[in-house]
C-alpha positions in Angstrom: 41.3 21.8 -67.3 42.0 23.3 -70.7 40.7 26.8 -71.3 38.0 27.5 -73.8 39.0 28.9 -77.1 36.4 31.5 -78.4 35.7 31.8 -82.1 36.5 35.1 -84.0 34.2 37.9 -82.8 33.1 36.0 -79.8 33.8 37.5 -76.4 32.7 36.8 -72.8 30.6 39.3 -70.9 27.2 40.8 -72.0 27.2 41.8 -75.7 26.0 45.4 -75.9 26.6 46.0 -79.7 28.2 44.2 -82.6 29.4 45.4 -85.9 31.3 44.1 -89.0 33.4 46.4 -91.0 35.3 44.9 -93.9 37.4 42.1 -92.4 37.0 43.5 -88.8 34.5 42.3 -86.3 33.8 44.7 -83.4 31.9 44.1 -80.3 31.3 46.1 -77.2 30.7 44.0 -74.2 29.7 45.0 -70.6 30.9 43.3 -67.5 29.1 43.4 -64.0 31.1 44.8 -61.0 33.4 42.1 -59.5 32.8 39.8 -62.6 35.5 37.1 -63.1 36.3 35.4 -66.5 38.0 32.1 -66.3 41.1 31.5 -68.2 40.4 31.5 -71.9 41.8 32.3 -75.4 40.7 33.6 -78.7 41.2 31.8 -82.0 42.1 35.2 -83.7 44.4 38.1 -83.0 42.3 41.0 -81.4 42.4 44.3 -79.7 40.7 45.0 -76.5 40.0 48.6 -75.8 39.1 49.6 -72.2 36.2 52.0 -72.4 34.9 52.3 -68.7 35.5 50.6 -65.3 38.7 48.6 -64.8 40.0 45.0 -64.6 43.0 43.0 -63.7 44.3 40.7 -66.4 46.5 37.7 -65.7 48.4 36.2 -68.4 51.6 34.0 -68.3 51.8 34.6 -64.5 51.8 38.4 -64.8 48.9 40.6 -63.8 48.2 44.0 -65.6 45.6 46.5 -64.6 43.7 47.7 -67.5 42.0 51.2 -67.3 39.9 53.2 -69.7 41.7 54.5 -72.7 44.1 51.5 -72.7 44.6 49.1 -75.6 45.6 45.4 -75.2 46.7 43.4 -78.1 46.0 39.6 -77.7 47.6 37.2 -80.2 45.6 34.2 -81.3 45.7 31.4 -78.7 47.2 33.6 -75.9 45.5 32.5 -72.6 44.2 35.0 -70.1 41.8 35.5 -67.2 40.2 38.7 -66.0 38.8 40.1 -62.7 36.8 43.3 -63.0 36.7 46.1 -60.5 33.9 47.4 -58.3 32.1 49.3 -60.9 30.5 48.3 -64.3 33.1 48.1 -67.1 32.9 47.9 -70.8 35.4 47.1 -73.6 35.5 47.4 -77.3 37.0 44.3 -78.8 38.3 44.3 -82.5 38.9 40.8 -84.1 41.7 41.1 -86.6 41.6 39.0 -89.8 44.6 37.0 -90.7 45.0 39.4 -93.7 45.6 42.3 -91.3 48.3 40.5 -89.3 49.7 38.0 -91.8 53.3 39.4 -91.9 53.3 39.1 -88.1 51.8 35.7 -87.7 55.1 33.9 -86.9 55.9 36.2 -84.0 52.5 36.5 -82.6 51.6 32.8 -82.4 52.8 30.0 -80.2 53.3 31.5 -76.8 52.8 35.1 -77.9 52.1 37.4 -75.1 49.6 40.2 -74.7 51.0 43.6 -75.3 49.5 46.6 -73.3 49.4 50.2 -74.5 48.7 52.8 -71.6 46.1 55.4 -71.9 48.4 58.4 -72.3 49.8 56.9 -75.6 46.5 55.6 -77.2 43.6 57.1 -75.1 42.6 59.6 -77.9 42.7 56.7 -80.5 40.5 54.5 -78.2 38.0 57.3 -77.9 37.8 57.9 -81.5 37.3 54.1 -82.3 34.5 54.0 -79.7 32.8 57.1 -81.2 33.0 55.9 -84.7 31.7 52.5 -83.4 28.8 54.1 -81.5 27.8 56.8 -83.9 27.9 55.2 -87.3 27.6 57.5 -90.4 28.5 57.2 -94.0 32.2 57.5 -93.3 32.5 55.5 -90.0 33.4 52.1 -91.7 36.2 53.7 -93.5 37.4 55.6 -90.4 37.2 52.4 -88.2 39.4 50.5 -90.7 41.7 53.5 -91.1 42.2 53.8 -87.3 42.7 50.3 -86.6 
């Protein structure tokens, strides 16, 4: 069976909040304990930021544990499946317009693999993005674009 391909800004799980900032589409989704997401892909490049809980992601036969504070870059068309841990989880997903990744398109498409950044390297950035997403003010749109 061919995996489903999700449109830009569409993610599996329970939508908790959604926001558009310039050419970015941001969504916070929640996942029940022990939830499983069948293999799927996304039509655009996107970042997945682990906010709470944990999940095991399988892509290209490799499994990676994603913890709070980690960032995952998924190139468009990259197939992956997820199995969530024993506690509720949430992620902030950011769809990246082609204008943001245009120069990289050739290397990101066609068999591109997810890239994982550990919490020590990007945890502060993940927390700041989540704060600006959850607490919008007159400058948060600019900050979200700048941090992404």
